[in-house]
N, C-alpha and C positions, 0 to 999 in steps of 0.2 A: 709262605715261607719266608723266611726272614732274608734278604737282601744284603750282601755282602758289600759294605763301600768300598771295601781295598780292591784298587784296578790292578790286575798282572795283567803281561802279553798272554793271549791264548798258546794254548800249547800248541796248537797245529799252525801255529805261526812259527814253529821253531823247527829249522830244518832236522835236526838234530832227533827230535822227538817224530818226527815225522817218517823219517828213516826209519827208525824201531818198529814204528808201526808197520810201514811196509813190510819189513824184513820178516815179522810175526805173521802176516798175513799171508807171505808169500811161500814161509813154511807150511803153513796151517792147508792152502790150496795144494802143494805138492803133496802132501800126505795123503789130502781127500783125492785128488787125482781128477781133475774137471775136464781132462781131455775128451772124455767121450760126452760131454755133455751139450748143450746146445751152442756155449761159446767156441767149444774145440771144432765142430763142424761150421761155424764162422770162419774161423781161422784156419779151414783147409787150405785155403789157396798158399799159407805162409806153411802151415804143416805137413801138407801131405791128406794122404785120409787118417784120420783121428785113433782108428784102431791098430795101425802100423805106424805110428809116427815115434811111438817109446819113449825114451827121456827127453827127448828132445822137444816132443808135442806138449806132456806134459810141464816140461819148464814153461816155455812159451806160453801157453794157455794160461798158468799160476802166474806168469808174470803179469800179464795182460791183465788177469782178474784184480791181481795185488794193486796196479795203477788206478783199475777203476774204483777199488774200494776207499784207498787213501784220496780219491778225487771228490768221491761220493761225500766223504767225513770233510774235508774242507769246504765243500758246497753248503753243507748245510749248517756247518758254525759261520759263514758268512750271512743267513740268515738273520734278518734283524730284530726278530722277539722272539724270547724262550716259547712260546705255546707253539710259532709255526715249526720250529726246529724239532717239538715233540711230535705234533703231526706227522711231518714228512718221516719222521723215526719209526714211527706207529705203523704208518701207509707201507713203506717198503718192508718191515718184518712181516706185515700180513699178508703180503702178496708174495714172500719168501715160503712164509707157511701153507699159502694156495698152491704154491706151484710145488713144492714137496708132497703135499697130499695129490695132486692131481696126476703127477706121475706114476701114484700104484694102479692107474689104469679104473678108476670105480666107475660103478654102475649108478650115475645120478638118476635113471630112471627109478630105480629099487629104492635109492634114498626116498624120493619125492615121494613114493608110495607109503612110505612108513614113518614120515617124519612127525604127519597131522597126530599120529597114534602116540609116537614118542613123548609128544609135548603137552597132549589131552591127558594121556594117562601116567606117562613116567615122570615128567615135571610136575605135576599136579602130587601124586605122591611121595616125591622127594621133598616137596619146599614142604607139605604138610606135615610130614614125619618131623621133619627139620625145626619147622617154627613150634610145634606140639613141644619138643625134646628140648629145645633152647629155654623156652619158657619154665619147664618143669627145671631144666640144671640151674637157671637162675635162682629160682627158690630156694632148692636144696644149699647153692652157693651162699645165699646171705644166712642162711641156718647155721650152714658149716662154718664161715669167717665168725660168726657172733660166737660160736661153740669155742672155735680156737681160740679167742681173744678173752674167753671167760677165765675165771679163775677157779670154776668149779670142774676139778679133778674129774668127776665121771662124764661131762660135758665134751672136755678136751681129750678125753681117753678115746671116746667114739668118734669124733671130729677127724682127730688125726690117724687112726685105725682107718676110718674110711676113704682119705684120701690117697694114704698110702696104699690101702690096697687095688682101688680102682685105677689108680695112675703106676700101679705095677704090673696090671695085666694088659695083653693086647686086647684091643678093641673086640676083634673078632673072635677071641677065646669068650669073652665076656657076653657078646650075644650067641654062642652056642650054650654057656653056661645058663643062662636065663630061660632060652627056648627050650632045651632039654632038662634043665635041672629043675624047674617047675613042677613039671608032670611027674617027677619021683615024688614030689612034695605030696600028689594029689590035687593040683590047681594045672589044669590044662590052659595054655595061653596060646592067643593066636600069632602069628607072625609079626602082624603090623605092631600089638602093644608091646611084644617082647623087644624087637627092636628099639620102640621109642623109650622102653625103660632102659634098655643097655645105653643107648646113647645118653640121656638124662644122665644117669649113675657116673659113667665116664666121663663127661665135659664137664658134670656139676663138681668132680673132686678138682680138676683143672680149676674151674672158675672160683671154688671154694679159696683157691691161694691168692687170685686175681681181686676178688671181693675184700680178703683180709687185706692185702698189700694197700688197698685204695681207701680202706678205713683206717688205717694205722698213718696213713702218709698226712690225716688230720693232726693238727698239733693239737697236745693234750690242753691247753688252756681252752680249747671250744668245748671238751668234756666237762671240765671244772666249772668255768660259767655255767654251763647248763645244768649241775649239779645243785651248784650257788644258787641259782633260780627255783632250786625246787621242781625240775623237770627230770622225771623218771625215766630209766633207759630205755624204753621204746619209743616214748616221745624224743626224746634226746636223737634216736638214731633217724627216726624219721624225718624231724625237721630241721635239724642240723649235722649230723653228720653225713648221711647218706647225699643229701643235696649237693655238698661239697665234695665229696667221693666221686660223684657220678663222672663228671668229666674227667678223670683218672681211668676209669672204670670201662668208660665206652669205648677205646679203642681196641686195648686187648679183648673185650667181650666181641666185639664184632668181629676179629681176626677167628676166635672161637667157633663164632654161628658159620663163616664162609668154610671152615676145617670140618665144621661138623656136615656141612652140607655135602661136600665130598667124601666124609665117612659114611655118608649114609650108604653109600654103596655097598657097602659090608653086611647088609642088613639083605643083600638080595641074597646072601648063600642060605637065608632060612624061608626064600620064597615071596618075599616082601616085591611088589611089582613096581618097583622105582627105577630109574633110569637106565642103570648098568643092569639091571637084571633083563629088562627089554631089549637093551640092545646084545647083550648074550642070546638070547630066545629067538629074536628076530633072525641076526646072524647066524644061528647053527642052522636055520632050518634051510635056508640055499646055499651056507658056505659065503655068505656076505659077510664075513667075518668084519674087513677093514671099514666097511661103508657103515655098520653099525657103531663098532668104537669110533670112529673120527667123527659120527654125527654127535655121538653123546660125547664124547670129547667138546666139541663146539657147543652144544646146549650147557652143561656145566661151564665153560668160560664165559657165557653170557648171562648167567645169572649171577657168577661169583662178580662181574663186572657191575651188574644193577646193584649186588648189597655192597658193592664199594660205594658207590656215587651214592646211597642211602647212607651209608656209614660217615662218608665225609661231613654229609649236609648236617645230619645230628650233631658233630662234630663241631662244627662250625656255629652252629646255633648257640650248643653250651659256649663256645669261645667268647663269642658277643654279651653271653648273661654276663660272665665271669669280668668283662671289660666295664660293664654300666655300674 
């Protein structure tokens, strides 16, 4: 991150800004009505029975939470380092989410009995479907990008039609069309290959534009220099253009992979035993829907965090190469 050398007074040191934050927080809490929460019960000596406190109890509880919210922001701003501030905010938000989920009266015994199967079967299937799809989509994207940059009208027409069609249809519709359409042509296809084909074609269309933009960002002098040295098109792309465009392509491609990881849940509609399919199936048997959905949500979140860390490391690696 680029450090700003211009020093300014922190906004949380300005009384007017603090008052605005408090006012918004107060209005938000009044709308939510936290008088029935744990804070409302703690304030029972001041407001009486929270269930009967009415407008007075709602206002006092909201006012108290507004004050605590502003004091919390000020305390975080006083921490000496940026990373400490980030860490504290993450911990607080995580605790809020866990408290929110805990309020659902979940059956943690049921979660413990099913989470192992969801990890070994659901996560494994989700990851390998997504990994195979992103590799195929990358190959399609390179071919499509080259075709869209080509002066050959036939190649450009096919590539532009492909990107327009597959970006124009919902992914769920593409899954159904491939899974149900191929048998109409005499090709019976299993659910997993159908899901991989649908994800590959859909994300290949989006990534075609990413690769095209990355290739176009390279100065034309690089092309001209390569041609002057007698390099053919394929060699120019492999040795000169693609190595320079990869640092620009990696961030959006990583984002596409993370999006694909979540969109792979759509292939559950055709019976692929990925994470979302297992969450629905296991929850339906005993009506523990929220337990399985929240567990699946946490597992998806953990997978995306791991992918974000891997992506950031790859980006740092290529940034170091560029600086040399």
